[in-house]
N, C-alpha and C positions, 0 to 999 in steps of 0.2 A: 795170176797165181800169187804173186807177191802181195798184192792188195788184199786178196782174200785171206791169206795167211795172217796178215796183220789184223784185219777185222775180226777174224776168229779168235785172236788173242784177247779181245775185249770181252768175250763171252766165256773164256777159259778161267780156271781157278787163279790164274795170274793176272786177272783183270786190274787188281789194285796197282800193279806196276805199270800197266799199259796206260791207265788213266792219269797216273802221276806224270809219266813221260809226255802224254798229250798236253797236259797243263803247262809243262815246261816248254813244249813246242810253241804253244800260243804266246807265252811270255817272250820267247826268242823272236817270233815273228813281229810282235809289237815293238820290241826294241829296235829291230832291224829297220822296220818301216820308218820309225821316228829318226833314227840316225842317218838313213839314206836321204830322207827329206832335208835334214839339217845340213849335212856335209856336202851333198852333191847338188842340192837345189838352192837352199838359202845361202850357203857359203860357196856355191859353185859358180858365182858370178866371175867372169874372167878378170883376174887381178891385173892382167896386162892392159886391158882396155880401160879398166877403172883408173889405174895409175896414169894412163895416157891422158885421160880427161882431167885429172888433178894437175898433171904437169902443164897442160895447155893453159889452165887458169893461172898457175903460178908464174909461168913465163910472161903472161900479160900483166902480172902484178895484181890480179884481182883475187885477193884472199877470201873476201866475203862470198864470192860465187863458188870458190873452191870448197869452202866450209859447207855452203848450202848443198852443193852437189854430193859431197861425202856424207852429209847428214841424211840424204835421201836414200842411201844404200844401208842395208841393215846387217852387213857382214861384220865379223869381228875386226877385220882389217880396216874397214871404213870407220869404225868407232875409234880405232887407234889414230887414224889419220886426222879425224876431227880434233882430237885432243892435241895433237902436235900443232895443227894450224891455229887453234885457239890459244895456245901457249907460246906462240912465236914471239920473239923478242926477249923472252926470259932466258935465264942461263941454261946451259946444256943439262946440268944436274937436275934442275927443276922440270925441264921438259921430259927427261928420261924417267923421273919419278912419276910424272903423270901418265906416261906410257906404261910403266910397270904396273900401275893401278889397273889400267885397262886389261893388261895381260892376266893379272890376278883374278879378274872377274870373268873374262871371256874364255881363257884356256880351259877351265873346268867344264864349260858348256860344250867345248869342242870335243873333249875326251870322255864326256859323261856316258856311263853305262856300256862302254865298249868292252871293258875287261870282264863285265858280268856275263858276257856271252860265253866265255870260256868256263865260267863257273857253272852255268846251266848245261853246257856240253858235258862237263865232267859228271854232274848230277844225273843227267839222262843216262850216261853210260853206266854209272854205278847202280842206278835204279834198275836198269836192264839186267845187270849182273845179279842183283838181289832176286829178281824174278827167276833168273836162271838157277840160282841156288835152291829156290823154293821148288822149281820144277824138278830138279834132280832129287831133292828130298822125296817128292811125290813118287818119282820113278823107283827109287830104292825101297820106299815103303811098299810099293806095289809088288816088287820082287819078293819082299820078306813076308808080307801079311795078306795080300789079296789072293782069293781062291784062284786056282789055275785057270778056270774058265773065264775069269774076268781080268786075268793078269795082263794079257796083251793089250787090252784097251786102256787099262790104267797106266801101263808103262808108256804107251803112245801119248796119252794125255800129258803125263809128266814131261816127256821129252819135248812135246809141242810147246808147253808153257816155257820151258827152258830156252828154246830157240827163238820163239816169237818176241819175248821181252828183250832179249839181247839184240835182236835184229832191229826192233823199233827204236831202242835206245841209240844204236849206232846211226840209224837213218836220220835221227834228230841231231846227234852230236857232230857228225862229220861236216855237214854243211855249215853248222854254227861256227865251228873252228875256222873254216875257210873264209866265211864272211867276216868273222872277227879280224882276221888278218888284213882283209881288204879295207875295212873301216879304220883299223889302227893306222894303216899306211896313209889313208886319206887325211885323218886327223893330224898326223905328224906333218904332212905337207901343208895343211892350213896354218899350223902354228909356225912352221919354218918360213912361210911366205909373209906372215905377220912380222916376224923378227927381221927378215931381210928388207922388206919394203919400208918399215918404220925407220930402220937405221939409215937407209938411203935418203928418206925424206928429211930426217933430222939434219943430216949433213947438208942437204940442198937448201933448207930454210935458213941455215946458219951462214951460208955463203953471202 
């Protein structure tokens, strides 16, 4: 029933709002797939096991193997670790400056496009409301101007447009907001782990 109601909206006078919301839904899906792949798969490598491997090489004093191992991993944390190991022996200020450069280049990659999900969610909702207003205008016009014999059908059409566009907008917007929260939390965790692990490694290398 719900699916039929939405499909019927694409053939109603409010089709313009339905198609606009559908395009936003496709954009949201594309962003979510890319962000899930990056944050949960590319950056999802266990930082504990990765740092354990780095620590093993450092305890053995084999910095070259540690650099080679870190270079084989493509996570933002690994890139920061490589920079720290390559700049070992330099002053803390120089090492921190090199790490900051990695943060400046990698942090935007971690947080990229997450906030735009909220923008699309708001746009989907507002587009649905635009369709609602259009449907209500049709309904009031039917009451005022349509002949009595056709008034009920015209009124029903206007109400259908009003409800279907709002429903579809909310169906797109609500999951988008929920997923945005999950992705934002994951991106914050990735950045926090980078900060924590790099600070610990800088202290370890300086000892």
